[in-house]
C-alpha positions as CSV (number, residue, x, y, z in Angstrom):
1,X,40.5,-36.7,-9.8
2,X,36.6,-37.8,-9.8
3,X,34.2,-37.9,-12.4
4,X,31.2,-35.5,-12.7
5,X,28.0,-37.2,-13.4
6,X,26.1,-34.3,-14.5
7,X,23.9,-34.8,-17.4
8,X,24.2,-31.1,-18.4
9,X,24.5,-27.6,-16.8
10,X,20.8,-26.9,-17.7
11,X,19.7,-27.6,-13.9
12,X,22.6,-25.2,-12.7
13,X,21.4,-21.9,-10.6
14,X,23.3,-19.4,-8.5
15,X,22.5,-19.5,-4.9
16,X,23.6,-17.3,-2.2
17,X,25.2,-18.1,1.3
18,X,27.2,-16.6,3.8
19,X,30.2,-17.7,6.4
20,X,30.4,-18.0,10.0
21,X,33.1,-16.1,11.8
22,X,34.4,-17.0,15.5
23,X,33.7,-14.8,18.6
24,X,36.5,-16.2,20.8
25,X,35.5,-14.0,23.6
26,X,32.4,-15.6,24.1
27,X,33.4,-18.9,22.3
28,X,30.6,-18.7,19.8
29,X,30.1,-18.9,15.9
30,X,28.4,-15.6,14.4
31,X,27.2,-15.1,10.9
32,X,29.3,-12.5,8.6
33,X,26.7,-11.0,6.5
34,X,29.4,-8.8,4.9
35,X,30.4,-11.5,2.3
36,X,27.8,-13.3,0.4
37,X,29.1,-16.3,-1.7
38,X,27.7,-16.9,-5.2
39,X,27.7,-20.5,-5.3
40,X,26.6,-22.5,-8.6
41,X,24.0,-25.1,-7.5
42,X,23.5,-28.3,-9.8
43,X,20.2,-29.9,-9.7
44,X,20.2,-33.4,-8.5
45,X,17.3,-34.0,-10.7
46,X,19.6,-33.6,-13.9
47,X,22.0,-36.3,-12.6
48,X,22.2,-39.4,-14.7
49,X,23.1,-41.4,-11.3
50,X,21.9,-40.7,-7.9
51,X,24.8,-39.6,-5.8
52,X,26.0,-42.1,-3.2
53,X,27.3,-41.7,0.5
54,X,30.8,-43.4,-0.1
55,X,31.4,-41.0,-3.0
56,X,29.6,-37.7,-2.3
57,X,29.1,-38.1,1.4
58,X,25.4,-37.5,0.8
59,X,22.4,-39.2,-1.0
60,X,18.7,-38.8,-1.0
61,X,15.7,-41.2,-0.9
62,X,12.5,-41.0,-2.3
63,X,8.9,-42.5,-1.4
64,X,9.4,-41.7,2.4
65,X,5.8,-40.8,3.2
66,X,5.2,-41.7,6.8
67,X,1.9,-43.4,7.1
68,X,1.1,-42.4,10.4
69,X,1.1,-38.5,9.8
70,X,-2.2,-37.5,8.1
71,X,-1.4,-34.0,7.8
72,X,2.5,-33.1,7.8
73,X,3.7,-29.7,9.4
74,X,1.8,-29.5,12.7
75,X,5.1,-29.6,14.6
76,X,3.7,-32.0,17.3
77,X,5.5,-34.1,19.6
78,X,3.8,-37.1,17.9
79,X,5.0,-35.8,14.5
80,X,8.3,-35.4,15.8
81,X,8.4,-38.9,16.9
82,X,7.3,-40.5,13.5
83,X,9.5,-38.6,11.8
84,X,12.5,-39.4,13.9
85,X,11.7,-43.0,13.8
86,X,11.6,-43.0,9.8
87,X,14.9,-41.0,9.9
88,X,16.6,-43.8,12.0
89,X,15.0,-46.5,9.5
90,X,16.4,-44.6,6.6
91,X,20.2,-44.7,8.1
92,X,19.7,-48.5,8.9
93,X,18.7,-49.3,5.3
94,X,21.5,-47.3,3.8
95,X,24.3,-48.5,5.8
96,X,23.2,-51.3,7.8
97,X,25.1,-50.7,11.0
98,X,25.1,-52.8,14.3
99,X,23.0,-50.2,16.1
100,X,21.4,-46.7,15.2
101,X,19.7,-44.2,17.2
102,X,18.6,-40.7,16.9
103,X,20.3,-38.0,19.4
104,X,18.9,-34.8,18.4
105,X,16.2,-34.0,16.0
106,X,14.4,-30.4,15.3
107,X,11.9,-28.4,13.5
108,X,12.7,-25.4,11.3
109,X,9.9,-22.8,10.9
110,X,10.6,-19.1,10.1
111,X,7.1,-18.4,11.1
112,X,7.8,-19.7,14.4
113,X,11.1,-18.1,15.7
114,X,11.6,-20.4,18.6
115,X,11.8,-23.4,16.1
116,X,14.7,-21.8,14.2
117,X,15.2,-20.3,10.7
118,X,17.0,-21.9,7.9
119,X,20.6,-21.6,8.2
120,X,22.3,-19.6,5.3
121,X,25.8,-20.1,6.6
122,X,28.2,-22.8,5.2
123,X,29.1,-25.3,7.8
124,X,28.9,-28.8,8.9
125,X,27.3,-30.0,12.1
126,X,30.4,-31.4,13.7
127,X,34.0,-30.5,13.7
128,X,36.6,-33.0,14.7
129,X,36.5,-31.7,18.2
130,X,33.0,-31.1,18.0
131,X,32.1,-34.8,17.2
132,X,34.3,-36.2,19.8
133,X,32.6,-34.1,22.5
134,X,29.1,-34.8,21.0
135,X,30.1,-38.6,21.4
136,X,31.0,-38.2,24.9
137,X,27.8,-36.1,25.8
138,X,25.6,-38.8,24.1
139,X,27.2,-41.6,26.0
140,X,26.6,-40.0,29.6
141,X,23.3,-39.0,28.6
142,X,22.3,-42.3,27.3
143,X,24.0,-44.5,30.2
144,X,21.7,-42.3,32.7
145,X,18.8,-42.4,30.6
146,X,15.7,-44.6,31.8
147,X,14.9,-45.2,28.2
148,X,15.7,-49.0,27.4
149,X,17.0,-48.1,23.7
150,X,19.0,-45.5,24.7
151,X,20.5,-47.4,27.7
152,X,21.6,-50.0,25.5
153,X,23.0,-47.8,22.9
154,X,25.0,-46.0,25.7
155,X,26.2,-49.3,27.0
156,X,27.4,-50.3,23.8
157,X,29.0,-47.2,23.1
158,X,30.9,-47.3,26.2
159,X,32.7,-50.5,25.5
160,X,34.8,-48.5,22.9
161,X,34.8,-51.4,20.5
162,X,32.8,-49.5,17.8
163,X,33.1,-46.8,15.4
164,X,30.9,-44.3,15.4
165,X,29.2,-42.7,12.3
166,X,27.0,-39.6,12.6
167,X,24.5,-38.6,9.9
168,X,21.8,-35.9,9.4
169,X,18.5,-36.9,7.7
170,X,16.8,-33.6,6.4
171,X,13.3,-33.4,4.7
172,X,11.2,-30.5,3.9
173,X,7.5,-30.5,5.3
174,X,6.1,-28.8,2.3
175,X,7.4,-28.5,-1.5
176,X,10.6,-26.5,-1.3
177,X,10.0,-23.1,-3.1
178,X,12.6,-21.0,-1.6
179,X,15.8,-21.5,0.5
180,X,16.7,-25.0,-0.7
181,X,19.1,-27.0,1.2
182,X,22.5,-27.1,-0.6
183,X,25.1,-29.9,0.0
184,X,28.7,-30.1,-1.2
185,X,30.4,-33.2,-2.6
186,X,32.9,-34.2,-0.1
187,X,35.8,-35.2,-2.7
188,X,35.4,-31.4,-4.1
189,X,36.4,-30.0,-0.7
190,X,39.8,-29.1,0.0
191,X,41.5,-29.3,3.6
192,X,42.1,-25.6,3.1
193,X,38.6,-24.9,3.0
194,X,38.1,-25.9,6.8
195,X,38.2,-22.6,9.0
196,X,40.4,-22.9,12.1
197,X,38.4,-21.0,14.2
198,X,40.2,-21.9,17.8
199,X,36.5,-22.3,19.2
200,X,36.5,-24.8,21.9
201,X,33.3,-26.8,21.6
202,X,31.6,-27.1,24.9
203,X,27.7,-27.0,23.9
204,X,25.9,-28.3,20.8
205,X,25.7,-24.7,19.2
206,X,29.5,-24.4,18.9
207,X,30.4,-28.1,18.1
208,X,30.2,-27.2,14.1
209,X,32.5,-26.9,11.7
210,X,32.6,-23.6,9.5
211,X,33.8,-23.6,6.1
212,X,35.1,-21.3,3.5
213,X,33.9,-21.3,-0.1
214,X,35.9,-22.1,-3.0
215,X,34.9,-22.1,-6.9
216,X,36.6,-25.6,-7.0
217,X,33.8,-27.1,-5.1
218,X,30.7,-28.9,-6.2
219,X,27.5,-28.0,-4.8
220,X,24.0,-29.7,-5.2
221,X,20.2,-29.3,-4.4
222,X,17.0,-31.2,-5.1
223,X,15.1,-28.7,-7.0
224,X,11.4,-28.4,-5.6
225,X,12.1,-31.1,-2.9
226,X,9.1,-32.9,-1.6
227,X,8.3,-33.9,1.9
228,X,8.6,-37.7,0.9
229,X,12.3,-36.7,-0.6
230,X,15.1,-37.0,2.4
231,X,18.7,-36.0,2.1
232,X,21.1,-38.0,3.9
233,X,24.4,-36.9,4.7
234,X,27.6,-37.9,6.7
235,X,28.7,-35.4,9.4
236,X,31.3,-37.7,11.1
237,X,32.8,-41.2,10.4
238,X,35.0,-42.6,13.0
239,X,36.1,-45.7,10.5
240,X,38.0,-43.0,8.5
241,X,42.0,-42.9,8.8
242,X,41.9,-39.5,10.5
243,X,39.0,-40.5,12.8
244,X,36.7,-38.2,11.6
245,X,36.0,-38.3,7.8
246,X,33.4,-37.0,5.7
247,X,31.6,-33.9,7.4
248,X,29.6,-32.7,4.4
249,X,29.5,-28.7,4.2
250,X,25.7,-27.5,3.7
251,X,23.7,-24.4,4.1
252,X,20.5,-22.9,3.1
253,X,20.7,-21.0,-0.2
254,X,19.0,-17.8,-1.3
255,X,17.8,-17.9,-5.0
256,X,17.1,-14.6,-6.0
257,X,14.3,-15.5,-8.2
258,X,12.3,-17.3,-5.6
259,X,12.7,-14.6,-3.0
260,X,9.1,-13.8,-2.8
261,X,8.1,-17.4,-2.3
262,X,7.3,-18.8,1.1
263,X,10.4,-19.9,3.2
264,X,10.5,-23.4,3.6
265,X,9.7,-25.6,6.8
266,X,11.9,-28.6,7.6
267,X,12.6,-31.5,10.0
268,X,16.0,-32.7,10.5
269,X,17.1,-35.8,12.6
270,X,20.9,-36.7,13.6
271,X,21.4,-40.1,14.0
272,X,24.5,-41.9,15.4
273,X,25.4,-45.3,14.2
274,X,27.8,-48.2,15.3
275,X,30.0,-50.4,13.5
276,X,32.4,-52.9,15.2
277,X,36.3,-51.8,15.1
278,X,38.3,-54.3,12.9
């Protein structure tokens, strides 16, 4: 059993999310819109203690304004580079790895379709098989890279002497008024919640893990999250006994009372970190 650190339920709201279903013919995941989950979301601001990566699988940091960015949200390459650099720094400060690097990052903006919309499906970025495929892809890509930092990371990764931990660093680009990111406390997830889809990961889009919702799960959000506040959540932990460990379910949740508010814009960065094997 575990202890809840909620100060009260006064910050609880109901958020709506959906699930993925597998299309085995095309080896892809598709949104299953017929089932809408009514999920209680607890406001992290009402907690007496901030969640930790070790116990919850996620946390958040504050005061992370990037000084080189004067006007956040122009979706430029320079902003992407600055936000990526800060995301890696956040991970380094939180978990002190031997080496950490970003292997993937993206903006989301529903007004610019090519950037992608908030994802309302319960998922984590990596299934156990998807994580191993991703690590292999990153190793190959970085070993062939002309970037010295990527090259060095790829060489260290290729020694097989390090456990890999993968985290997602997520932040909004303006105050979140609608579609907040919800995160599930890892210790509240049951093994049976995992969807065994038979999907064979062969690209980033199908390397994810789909999840079923259960009322035993504890979900959280950060009310009116600001751009200086970044969520950090584990998506793979090679140090775990099963070789995969925490892979925190998350989704964008619809709050009916905020449906008329502007959809949120965000930036997320996937960071790979290395720890020596014992």
